[in-house]
TIPAPA-164777 format. One record per residue: residue in one letter; x, y negated, z of N, C-alpha, C in turn. Coordinates in nm, 2 decimals, always signed. Each point is the difference from the previous one (the first is absolute). Example, Ala and Ser with C-alpha at 12.3 -4.5 7.8 and 13.67 -1.06 7.14 Angstrom:
! TIPAPA-164777
ATOM code   n.xx   n.yy   n.zz  ca.xx  ca.yy  ca.zz   c.xx   c.yy   c.zz
ATOM    a  +1.32  +0.57  +0.78  -0.09  -0.12  +0.00  +0.09  -0.12  +0.00
ATOM    s  -0.04  -0.11  -0.07  +0.09  -0.11  +0.00  -0.08  -0.11  +0.08
! end
This chain:
! TIPAPA-164777
ATOM code   n.xx   n.yy   n.zz  ca.xx  ca.yy  ca.zz   c.xx   c.yy   c.zz
ATOM    m  +0.08  +0.12  +0.00  -0.08  -0.12  +0.00  +0.09  -0.13  +0.00
ATOM    d  +0.11  +0.01  +0.07  +0.09  -0.11  +0.01  +0.06  -0.03  -0.14
ATOM    y  +0.02  +0.10  -0.07  +0.06  -0.01  -0.14  -0.10  -0.08  -0.09
ATOM    l  -0.12  +0.03  +0.01  -0.10  -0.06  -0.09  -0.03  -0.14  +0.05
ATOM    k  +0.00  -0.02  +0.14  -0.03  -0.13  +0.05  +0.11  -0.11  -0.04
ATOM    k  +0.12  +0.04  -0.01  +0.11  -0.09  -0.04  -0.01  -0.03  -0.15
ATOM    r  -0.06  +0.09  -0.08  +0.00  -0.02  -0.14  -0.14  -0.05  -0.05
ATOM    l  -0.09  -0.02  +0.08  -0.14  -0.04  -0.04  +0.00  -0.13  -0.07
ATOM    k  +0.08  -0.10  +0.05  +0.00  -0.13  -0.07  +0.04  +0.01  -0.14
ATOM    f  +0.11  +0.08  -0.03  +0.05  +0.01  -0.13  -0.09  +0.09  -0.09
ATOM    l  -0.07  +0.09  +0.06  -0.10  +0.08  -0.07  -0.11  -0.09  -0.05
ATOM    l  -0.04  -0.09  +0.08  -0.11  -0.09  -0.04  +0.05  -0.10  -0.11
ATOM    i  +0.13  -0.04  +0.01  +0.05  -0.08  -0.11  +0.00  +0.07  -0.13
ATOM    i  +0.04  +0.12  +0.00  +0.00  +0.09  -0.12  -0.14  +0.01  -0.06
ATOM    i  -0.10  +0.03  +0.09  -0.14  +0.03  -0.04  -0.06  -0.13  -0.06
ATOM    f  +0.02  -0.12  +0.06  -0.05  -0.12  -0.05  +0.07  -0.05  -0.13
ATOM    s  +0.12  +0.03  -0.01  +0.08  -0.04  -0.12  -0.06  +0.08  -0.12
ATOM    v  -0.01  +0.13  +0.02  -0.06  +0.09  -0.11  -0.14  -0.04  -0.03
ATOM    a  -0.08  -0.04  +0.10  -0.14  -0.04  -0.02  +0.00  -0.13  -0.09
ATOM    i  +0.09  -0.10  +0.03  +0.00  -0.12  -0.08  +0.04  +0.03  -0.14
ATOM    i  +0.10  +0.08  -0.02  +0.05  +0.04  -0.14  -0.12  +0.07  -0.07
ATOM    l  -0.07  +0.09  +0.06  -0.11  +0.07  -0.07  -0.11  -0.10  -0.03
ATOM    f  -0.03  -0.09  +0.09  -0.11  -0.10  -0.02  +0.03  -0.09  -0.12
ATOM    v  +0.13  -0.05  -0.01  +0.04  -0.08  -0.11  -0.01  +0.08  -0.13
ATOM    q  +0.05  +0.12  +0.00  -0.01  +0.08  -0.12  -0.15  +0.02  -0.04
ATOM    y  -0.08  +0.03  +0.09  -0.14  +0.02  -0.02  -0.07  -0.13  -0.06
ATOM    e  +0.03  -0.11  +0.05  -0.06  -0.13  -0.05  +0.05  -0.03  -0.13
ATOM    l  +0.13  +0.02  -0.03  +0.05  -0.03  -0.13  -0.05  +0.09  -0.11
ATOM    h  -0.03  +0.13  +0.04  -0.04  +0.09  -0.10  -0.15  -0.01  -0.03
ATOM    f  -0.08  -0.02  +0.10  -0.15  +0.01  -0.01  -0.07  -0.13  -0.01
ATOM    d  +0.06  -0.11  +0.04  -0.07  -0.13  -0.01  +0.03  -0.07  -0.13
ATOM    s  -0.09  -0.01  -0.09  +0.03  -0.05  -0.13  -0.01  -0.16  +0.00
ATOM    n  -0.04  -0.06  +0.11  -0.01  -0.14  +0.00  +0.13  -0.07  +0.05
ATOM    i  +0.09  +0.08  +0.04  +0.13  -0.06  +0.05  +0.08  -0.05  -0.12
ATOM    d  +0.04  -0.13  +0.01  +0.09  -0.05  -0.11  +0.14  +0.03  +0.04
ATOM    i  +0.07  +0.09  -0.08  +0.13  +0.05  +0.04  +0.10  -0.11  +0.00
ATOM    k  -0.01  -0.10  -0.09  +0.09  -0.11  -0.01  +0.00  -0.09  +0.13
ATOM    k  -0.12  -0.01  +0.06  -0.01  -0.08  +0.12  +0.04  +0.07  +0.13
ATOM    v  -0.05  +0.12  +0.02  +0.03  +0.08  +0.12  +0.09  +0.12  -0.01
ATOM    g  +0.04  +0.03  -0.12  +0.09  +0.11  -0.02  +0.13  -0.01  +0.07
ATOM    w  +0.06  -0.12  +0.00  +0.13  -0.01  +0.07  -0.02  +0.00  +0.15
ATOM    m  -0.12  -0.04  +0.04  -0.02  +0.00  +0.15  -0.03  +0.14  +0.04
ATOM    m  -0.07  +0.08  -0.08  -0.02  +0.14  +0.04  +0.13  +0.08  +0.00
ATOM    t  +0.08  -0.03  -0.10  +0.13  +0.07  -0.01  +0.09  -0.04  +0.12
ATOM    l  +0.00  -0.12  +0.04  +0.07  -0.05  +0.12  -0.05  +0.07  +0.13
ATOM    l  -0.13  +0.01  +0.01  -0.06  +0.07  +0.11  +0.03  +0.15  +0.01
ATOM    q  +0.00  +0.06  -0.12  +0.05  +0.14  +0.00  +0.14  +0.02  +0.04
ATOM    a  +0.09  -0.09  -0.05  +0.14  +0.01  +0.03  +0.02  -0.02  +0.15
ATOM    a  -0.07  -0.10  +0.06  +0.02  -0.03  +0.14  -0.05  +0.12  +0.08
ATOM    a  -0.12  +0.05  -0.03  -0.05  +0.12  +0.07  +0.09  +0.12  -0.02
ATOM    g  +0.05  +0.02  -0.11  +0.10  +0.11  -0.03  +0.12  -0.01  +0.09
ATOM    g  +0.06  -0.12  +0.00  +0.12  -0.03  +0.08  -0.03  +0.02  +0.15
ATOM    y  -0.11  -0.05  +0.05  -0.04  +0.02  +0.14  -0.03  +0.14  +0.03
ATOM    g  -0.06  +0.08  -0.09  -0.02  +0.14  +0.02  +0.13  +0.08  +0.00
ATOM    l  +0.10  -0.04  -0.08  +0.13  +0.06  +0.00  +0.07  -0.03  +0.13
ATOM    y  -0.01  -0.12  +0.06  +0.05  -0.04  +0.13  -0.06  +0.09  +0.11
ATOM    g  -0.13  +0.02  -0.01  -0.07  +0.09  +0.10  +0.05  +0.14  -0.01
ATOM    l  +0.02  +0.05  -0.12  +0.05  +0.14  -0.02  +0.14  +0.02  +0.06
ATOM    v  +0.08  -0.10  -0.03  +0.14  +0.01  +0.05  +0.00  -0.01  +0.15
ATOM    q  -0.08  -0.09  +0.06  +0.00  -0.01  +0.14  -0.07  +0.11  +0.07
ATOM    f  -0.09  +0.07  -0.07  -0.07  +0.11  +0.06  +0.10  +0.12  +0.03
ATOM    f  +0.10  +0.02  -0.09  +0.10  +0.10  +0.03  +0.12  -0.05  +0.08
ATOM    r  +0.01  -0.13  +0.02  +0.11  -0.05  +0.07  -0.02  -0.01  +0.15
ATOM    v  -0.12  -0.01  +0.04  -0.03  -0.02  +0.14  +0.05  +0.11  +0.09
ATOM    k  +0.06  -0.03  +0.11  +0.05  +0.11  +0.08  -0.09  +0.02  +0.12
! end
């Protein structure tokens, strides 16, 4: 239990990062009203930030002692 308790914060970071990436992919794929020129770069930036934060969570998950 102590093992999981120490890693719970990083597990939540990973879960929410993946959820943000999946939401952005879903919106870009299924919403035909989105103007890619206006919000495409913002969605790409959001995906990159969520991916980086998720990678940070993954590294810290295995690094915690």
